[in-house]
C-alpha positions in Angstrom: -28.9 -15.6 30.0 -26.9 -13.7 27.5 -23.4 -14.8 27.9 -20.7 -12.9 26.0 -17.9 -15.2 27.0 -20.0 -18.4 25.2 -19.6 -16.6 21.6 -17.2 -18.4 19.5 -14.6 -18.9 21.9 -14.2 -15.3 23.4 -11.7 -16.7 25.9 -8.8 -16.9 23.4 -6.1 -19.2 24.2 -3.6 -18.3 22.3 -2.1 -15.6 24.3 1.5 -14.2 24.2 3.6 -15.5 27.4 3.0 -13.3 30.3 0.2 -11.2 28.9 -2.9 -10.5 30.7 -6.1 -10.8 29.1 -9.0 -8.9 30.0 -13.0 -9.3 29.3 -14.3 -8.3 26.0 -15.5 -4.6 25.3 -18.7 -3.9 23.5 -18.6 -0.1 22.0 -21.3 1.2 19.7 -20.3 2.4 16.3 -21.9 6.0 16.1 -24.2 7.1 13.2 -21.9 8.4 10.2 -19.1 8.6 12.4 -15.8 6.4 13.0 -15.1 4.6 15.6 -11.3 4.5 17.5 -10.2 1.0 18.4 -7.3 2.0 20.5 -8.3 -0.7 23.3 -5.5 -2.1 25.2 -2.1 -3.2 23.8 -3.4 -6.0 21.3 -7.4 -6.5 20.1 -9.0 -9.1 18.5 -12.3 -8.8 17.1 -15.1 -11.2 18.0 -18.1 -9.9 16.2 -21.1 -7.2 16.1 -24.4 -7.0 17.8 -27.3 -5.6 16.0 -31.4 -5.9 17.0 -33.1 -8.5 15.1 -35.4 -6.4 13.0 -32.4 -4.6 11.8 -30.6 -7.9 9.9 -32.1 -6.9 6.6 -30.9 -3.4 6.5 -26.9 -4.9 7.5 -27.1 -6.6 4.0 -26.4 -3.2 2.6 -23.6 -2.0 4.9 -20.0 -2.5 4.5 -17.5 -2.1 7.5 -14.5 0.3 6.5 -11.3 -0.3 8.7 -8.7 2.4 8.6 -5.2 1.9 9.7 -3.0 4.5 9.4 -2.5 5.2 5.3 -4.4 1.6 5.0 -7.8 1.3 4.6 -10.1 -1.7 3.6 -13.9 -3.0 3.4 -16.1 -6.2 4.5 -19.5 -6.2 3.5 -21.7 -7.3 6.2 -23.8 -9.8 3.8 -20.6 -11.6 3.6 -20.1 -12.0 7.4 -24.0 -13.0 7.3 -23.9 -15.6 4.6 -20.7 -16.9 5.4 -21.6 -17.8 9.3 -21.1 -21.5 8.9 -22.8 -21.9 12.3 -25.7 -19.5 11.7 -26.3 -16.1 13.9 -26.7 -16.4 17.5 -30.2 -14.8 18.8 -30.1 -13.7 22.6 -32.9 -11.5 24.3 -32.0 -8.8 26.5 -34.2 -6.1 28.1 -37.4 -7.6 26.2 -35.3 -6.9 23.1 -34.3 -9.8 20.6 -30.7 -9.0 19.3 -28.4 -10.8 17.0 -24.5 -11.8 17.2 -22.8 -11.6 14.0 -19.3 -13.8 14.1 -16.5 -11.8 12.8 -13.6 -14.5 11.5 -10.8 -12.2 12.9 -8.3 -15.3 11.7 -9.5 -15.1 8.1 -9.4 -11.4 7.6 -6.3 -10.7 9.8 -3.9 -13.3 10.5 -2.6 -11.8 13.6 -3.7 -10.0 16.7 -3.9 -6.0 15.6 -1.2 -4.6 17.7 -2.6 -0.8 18.7 0.6 -0.8 20.9 2.8 -0.8 17.5 0.8 2.3 16.3 2.2 5.1 18.0 1.4 7.6 14.7 -1.3 5.9 13.2 -5.1 5.8 14.1 -7.2 2.7 13.8 -10.7 2.9 13.4 -13.9 1.4 12.1 -17.2 3.0 10.6 -20.3 1.9 8.7 -20.2 3.2 4.9 -24.0 3.4 4.4 -24.6 7.1 5.7 -28.1 6.3 6.1 -27.5 4.0 8.9 -30.5 4.8 11.7 -29.7 2.4 14.1 -27.2 0.8 16.7 -24.3 -1.6 16.0 -21.9 -2.7 18.2 -18.7 -3.9 17.9 -17.6 -6.6 20.3 -13.6 -6.8 20.5 -11.1 -8.7 22.7 -8.7 -6.7 24.6 -5.2 -7.9 25.3 -2.7 -6.0 27.8 0.9 -6.8 28.2 3.3 -6.8 30.9 6.2 -3.8 31.0 8.6 -5.8 29.4 6.3 -7.4 26.2 5.0 -4.1 25.9 8.1 -2.3 25.8 9.7 -5.0 23.1 6.8 -4.4 20.9 6.7 -0.9 20.7 10.1 -0.6 19.8 10.6 -2.8 17.2 12.6 -1.1 14.3 12.3 -3.6 11.7 9.1 -3.5 9.4 6.5 -6.5 10.4 4.6 -7.9 7.5 1.1 -9.7 7.8 -1.2 -11.0 5.3 -4.9 -9.8 5.6 -7.8 -10.3 3.5 -10.5 -7.8 1.8 -13.8 -9.1 0.6 -15.1 -7.1 -2.8 -18.8 -7.8 -3.4 -20.5 -7.9 -6.8 -24.1 -8.1 -7.4 -24.1 -9.0 -10.9 -27.1 -8.7 -13.6 -26.6 -11.7 -16.0 -27.0 -11.5 -19.8 -29.9 -14.2 -21.1 -27.7 -16.8 -23.3 -30.4 -19.2 -24.4 -33.1 -20.6 -22.1 -32.8 -20.7 -18.5 -28.8 -20.2 -19.1 -27.0 -17.0 -18.3 -23.4 -16.0 -18.6 -21.4 -13.0 -17.5 -18.3 -11.6 -18.2 -16.3 -9.6 -15.6 -13.2 -7.3 -16.9 -11.5 -5.6 -14.3 -7.9 -4.1 -13.9 -6.9 -5.1 -10.3 -3.6 -5.1 -8.2 -4.2 -7.5 -5.4 -3.6 -11.6 -4.9 -6.8 -13.5 -5.5 -7.6 -17.0 -4.4 -11.1 -17.9 -5.7 -14.5 -16.5 -5.8 -17.6 -17.2 -3.3 -21.1 -17.3 -5.2 -24.0 -17.3 -2.9 -26.5 -19.8 -3.8 -29.5 -17.9 -5.2 -32.8 -19.4 -6.5 -31.0 -23.0 -7.0 -28.5 -21.5 -9.9 -26.3 -24.3 -11.2 -22.9 -23.3 -12.1 -21.7 -24.8 -15.2 -18.7 -23.1 -16.1 -15.9 -20.6 -14.4 -13.2 -19.3 -16.8 -10.4 -16.5 -15.7 -8.5 -15.2 -18.6 -5.5 -13.0 -18.1 -4.1 -10.3 -20.8 -7.1 -12.2 -23.3 -5.0 -15.4 -24.1 -3.8 -16.8 -20.7 -6.4 -19.4 -19.4 -5.5 -19.0 -15.6 -8.5 -21.4 -14.6 -11.2 -23.2 -16.6 -13.4 -25.3 -14.5 -16.7 -27.2 -16.1 -19.4 -28.3 -14.2 -17.7 -31.7 -12.7 -14.5 -30.0 -11.7 -16.8 -27.3 -10.0 -18.4 -30.3 -8.1 -15.4 -32.0 -7.2 -13.7 -28.8 -5.6 -16.2 -26.6 -4.2 -16.8 -26.1 -0.7 -19.9 -24.8 1.0 -19.7 -21.8 3.5 -22.9 -20.9 5.2 -24.9 -19.7 2.5 -22.1 -19.3 -0.2 -20.2 -21.8 -2.4 -16.3 -21.2 -2.3 -14.6 -22.1 -5.8 -10.9 -21.8 -5.0 -7.8 -22.2 -7.8 -5.0 -21.9 -5.3 -3.0 -24.8 -4.3 -4.7 -25.4 -1.2 -8.4 -25.3 -2.1 -10.1 -24.7 1.5 -11.4 -21.3 1.7 -9.6 -20.4 4.9 -6.5 -21.4 3.6 -3.3 -18.8 4.3 -1.4 -20.7 1.9 -0.8 -18.1 -1.0 1.0 -20.5 -3.1 -0.9 -20.9 -6.1 -3.1 -17.8 -6.0 -3.0 -15.4 -8.9 -1.3 -12.3 -8.4 -3.6 -9.8 -10.7 -1.1 -6.6 -10.4 1.2 -8.6 -13.2 -1.6 -8.5 -15.8 -3.2 -5.2 -17.5 -6.7 -7.3 -17.7 -8.5 -10.2 -15.8 -11.6 -11.3 -17.4 -13.9 -13.8 -15.8 -16.4 -15.6 -17.3 -19.3 -17.3 -15.3 -21.8 -19.6 -16.9 -25.1 -21.3 -15.1 -28.2 -22.8 -15.3 -31.0 -21.2 -13.4 -33.4 -24.0 -12.0 -36.0 -21.9 -11.3 -38.2 -19.9 -13.9 -39.2 -17.3 -11.3 -35.5 -16.7 -10.2 -34.0 -13.2 -10.8 -31.1 -13.3 -13.2 -28.3 -12.2 -10.9 -25.4 -13.5 -8.9 -24.0 -12.4 -5.4 -20.2 -12.8 -5.9 -17.8 -11.8 -3.2 -14.3 -11.9 -3.9 -11.6 -12.6 -1.5 -8.2 -11.4 -1.7 -5.0 -10.7 0.0 -3.0 -8.0 0.5 0.2 -7.2 3.0 -0.4 -5.0 5.8 3.2 -3.6 6.9 3.5 -2.4 10.7 6.9 0.2 10.8 8.2 2.1 13.1 4.5 3.3 14.8 3.1 3.6 11.2 1.3 1.0 9.2 0.0 0.7 5.8 -0.3 -1.9 2.7 1.7 -3.0 0.1 -0.7 -3.1 -3.1 -2.9 -0.1 -3.4 -7.0 -0.6 -3.6 
């Protein structure tokens, strides 16, 4: 029997003193429209429910969150491929559905304070306009008592929280020599990066990752031996970090690269394909930090995207 409370700790133990917890909300994200997330005083996103037959379609979808002047995107392909425990399937009304976990504490290091958004809307939508199927979002809704609601809503000083975005790159690789490929990415970006995820497609063997700043500063240069020491498998992805704490879900920004300080960032990735029939491309997901600022009923981000 379908039991929502069994999903990934739906009954969150980290409650503010005196706050009351209500049961999870399941809301359908409408086609080609944004869904307002104004539910309760605080919310925590738990995941998404979709029919099993539509999982492959979701691989091309992105979630776009809008919070006041801030907006950021998270690809569904990352949520599906990075799920370490695997997708959860259940049957309801004769149809097989799937629960896709959303690691709220990875993307937001705080419960979203709806009560502080007096003058800012908060919503989510799917960015693919060709979406023709239902996707439901599951959120935990928290209700504060009157004293804490007033205290949180009347905060006059800016409150800052770190958040993560995910950028998805599907990269064709240039043939260097037999079964060996390299890719060069040049970009100008204004955010703090802590590493990259690479999908384990067709038994690719990563041989080198090099990140060069402004053409002459080597910030990161791992050969195959170092990669094998410092990599971390996360679901169907492998994470290569370059901050002090190499764990993929670390909230420690020390050692991350502040890309906004440099005019050009060049990432070189060299790999060997162990399968002759493998298509020469890589799925790369780049997690990067930004800072969400709540201030007097408004919310925005510190770094432009």
